[in-house]
N, C-alpha and C positions, 0 to 999 in steps of 0.2 A: 504494499499500499505505499504510494508515494504522493505526498502533497505537503506544501509548505505551511499550510493553514492548520494550526493546532486543533481547532475545533472540528474542522472537517476530518481530519485524521482520527480524532477521538470518537466521533460518531460513526464512521465507517468501521473502525477497528471493532466498536461495541456491536454493531449490526453483524459483522461477520463472526466474531466470537460466539455471539449468541446462537448463530446458526451452526456452530460446531466446527469452524475453521480456525486454524493457527495463523497468526498474522505477524509478518516481519514489516517494521515500519521504517521509511526513509523520508527525509525532509526535501530532497530534490534528486534530479536524475543522477547526479555524481555520486551521491550518497546510496542511491538504489544500486548502482553498479557495484559497490563494495559491500552492500548489506548482507547478501547471502549468495552462495554459488547457484547459478541459474538452474543446474541440474537438481538442485533441492526444492525448487519452487513449482507449484503447480499453475500459477497465474499471477500476473501483475496488473494492478490497477494504479493508473498514474493521471495526475492532473497535467494540464498542458503549461500553464503559466506559472513558473516557479524560478526563483534566482539560481544562479550558478549553472544548472543545466535543465533546459526546459523539457517537457514531456515529449514533443516532437523529436528532439534529438535523441532522447531515451528510446523511443520506439524505433527509430533507425538503428541504434546500437543492438538493441534487442533482437531485431530481425536479423542483423549480422552475426550476432553471437549465439543466439538461441532461437532459431527460425521456427520451431514448433511450440515455443512457450506463448500461451495465450495472453493477450494483453487487452485490457479494457482502459480506454482513454475517456476522460471526463473533463468538462470545462463549463463554467459559467460565462466564458467570454472574457475579453480583455477589459480592464477597468477604465481605460481611457475613453473619452467620448469621441465617436467618428461619425461619418455620414451614415453609415448603417446602424442600426441598433445593436446593443450588446448581445442580444440573442441571435441576431442574424450573423455577426462576426463569430460568435461561438460556434454556430452551425458550420460555418466556413472553416474553422479550424478543425472541428471534427472531421470534416470531409478531407482535410489534408492528412489528419492522422490515419484515416482509413487507407488512403492512397499509400501511406508509408508502411502499412501492414497491420494496423490495429485490428484485432479480432472483432471487437464491438466498441461502440462509443456511447456515451450518455451525457445529456446536458444537465447541469446543476440549475436549479435544485432538482433532486429526484426523491423518490420514496424508497424506503428500505426495501419494499417488495420488489420494485423495479430493479434495484441494484442486485438483489440476490437471485433474481430471475436470470439476469445477464451472467452472473457468476456461475449458476448451474448450467446454463448453456455452454459457456466456454469449457467448463470442466468435462462436461458430457461429450463435447466435440473433440477433446484433446486426444491426439493418437497415443496409443500405448507405447511407451518407451521400453526398449530392450534392456 
């Protein structure tokens, strides 16, 4: 679980642990690359907008180093005001994440039910590793 926002991390960790999952936490993409060996992970959930290494770069690195590891990318969109709404920009970035190889994407805010459904889909679709 990769997000720089402590409240988001706590909320998602709580949701996942209540559902019976074990969670490794990282605060940004660089931290995620060193948090746990990829072959010990079943899934990565990452935000897009973080300091040090953003989620899009992390997705690219994960695809290169662990191509079969499912990745859920989430965002509420950038915080700066642009010509497009924050939701439209968020959707555009989630589209970029999909093109980079994200398994699933979800826009914040989301319900625990929606997140857990994506987690279950990703885990069910994951190829068996030898």
